[in-house]
C-alpha positions, 0 to 999 in steps of 0.5 A, spaced: 500 500 500 505 504 498 502 509 494 495 509 497 498 516 499 497 522 503 490 524 500 487 517 499 487 517 507 485 524 508 480 525 503 476 519 505 477 518 513 475 525 514 475 517 514 462 522 505 442 532 488 436 532 488 430 533 492 425 529 488 429 522 490 430 525 497 423 522 500 425 515 498 431 515 502 432 512 509 430 517 514 434 513 519 441 515 516 445 522 518 446 524 511 442 525 505 442 526 498 445 533 496 450 533 502 457 537 500 463 537 505 469 541 503 476 540 506 482 544 507 489 540 507 495 542 511 502 540 512 506 541 519 514 541 519 518 544 524 512 548 527 510 551 520 503 550 518 502 550 511 495 549 507 497 545 501 490 543 498 483 541 498 478 536 497 470 535 496 466 530 498 459 530 494 453 525 495 447 523 491 442 518 491 438 514 485 434 508 484 436 505 491 443 506 491 448 512 493 453 515 489 459 518 493 464 522 489 471 525 492 476 529 489 482 532 491 488 536 489 494 540 491 494 548 490 497 551 484 503 553 487 504 546 490 503 543 484 510 545 482 513 541 488 509 535 488 502 535 484 496 531 486 490 530 483 485 524 486 478 522 484 474 517 488 467 514 486 463 509 490 456 506 489 453 502 494 446 500 496 441 504 500 439 498 505 445 496 508 450 501 505 454 495 501 458 497 495 458 494 489 462 499 485 468 503 486 473 507 482 480 511 484 484 515 479 490 518 482 496 522 480 501 523 485 507 527 482 510 522 477 505 516 479 499 514 476 494 509 478 487 507 476 483 502 480 476 499 479 473 494 484 466 490 483 463 487 489 460 480 488 454 477 492 459 471 494 464 476 497 469 476 492 471 482 489 474 483 482 479 488 482 483 491 476 489 496 477 493 500 472 499 503 473 502 509 469 500 506 462 501 499 463 497 494 461 491 493 466 492 487 471 486 483 474 485 480 481 480 476 484 480 478 491 477 474 497 473 478 501 467 478 507 460 480 508 464 486 512 468 488 506 468 495 504 471 500 499 474 507 503 468 511 501 462 506 503 466 504 509 466 512 511 458 512 510 457 505 514 461 508 520 457 514 520 450 510 521 453 507 527 450 508 534 456 510 539 452 512 545 454 505 548 460 504 545 466 502 549 472 507 550 479 505 548 476 498 545 479 496 538 473 495 533 475 491 527 474 495 520 476 492 513 477 495 506 479 494 499 483 498 495 488 496 489 489 489 490 489 488 497 484 487 503 486 490 509 484 489 516 485 495 521 481 498 527 478 504 530 478 506 537 472 510 540 476 515 544 470 519 547 467 526 547 471 532 546 470 540 545 474 542 539 475 548 536 475 548 528 479 554 525 474 558 521 468 554 523 468 555 531 467 550 537 464 544 537 462 538 541 465 532 538 466 525 538 473 523 537 476 517 534 483 513 532 484 509 526 490 505 525 493 506 518 498 502 514 505 503 513 508 505 507 512 511 504 507 516 508 505 513 514 510 509 519 504 504 521 506 506 528 501 512 529 494 513 529 489 517 525 485 522 529 478 524 527 473 529 530 466 528 528 460 533 530 456 530 536 449 531 533 445 527 528 449 529 522 456 526 525 460 530 520 467 530 520 470 536 522 478 535 523 483 529 522 490 529 523 496 524 523 503 524 524 507 522 518 514 520 517 516 527 516 512 532 520 504 532 520 498 532 516 491 535 517 485 536 514 479 541 517 472 542 514 472 549 511 464 548 508 458 544 508 451 544 505 446 539 504 446 537 511 440 533 513 440 535 521 441 542 524 448 542 526 446 543 534 453 541 536 456 548 535 457 551 541 460 558 538 
């Protein structure tokens, strides 16, 4: 997983229109068609915090399934040093939020990768990967009923009831990308009041997620995530140490949220 690099984690673990389709959606979910989340991504090194890019997450609904599209990019100035363009798309069922299609296109410096996943009823996953302009490579992966792509896993985690969740207990999670199935974990750390630059102060739920070692993460640290402690469970802030420095993403704008953001204190 060496090249599921920085934006791939930050776009998704942050841990994701039409009013005509809204009435048909599952009203028990904390999200709805038309939700749009925008994030600013920054990098800290030597005590200097620099905003280097942005990401957007858009959710729509049609005919019994959700479609999430996430895009991310570095700002033009930082393209000179390391140009990043990311595009993710996932389609998953309304009833169980089970994925059936995932697509990823990544440009990270000189690196290029395309990945398509198709989830089958028998829990196998057809994965097609293409690095640079080489021939596509097909792999049959063996998953389980708990196998998700990164985006559908994000929404699945938002429907979970954390009111009676044990604090500091490791809970397993499983996601698929490229030619691998990864078994990691997340930990509920409890409630915390958190100030988000540019947005205000919120009551939040705090989580820690295990990341996979590679060129960006050393695998020893955890990705910390704060989400709104209200009916939306919107990711507000996420951060993690990396091999050199620290990366962070913060919510900058949101619209189409299903419930009032009652977690905001000031």
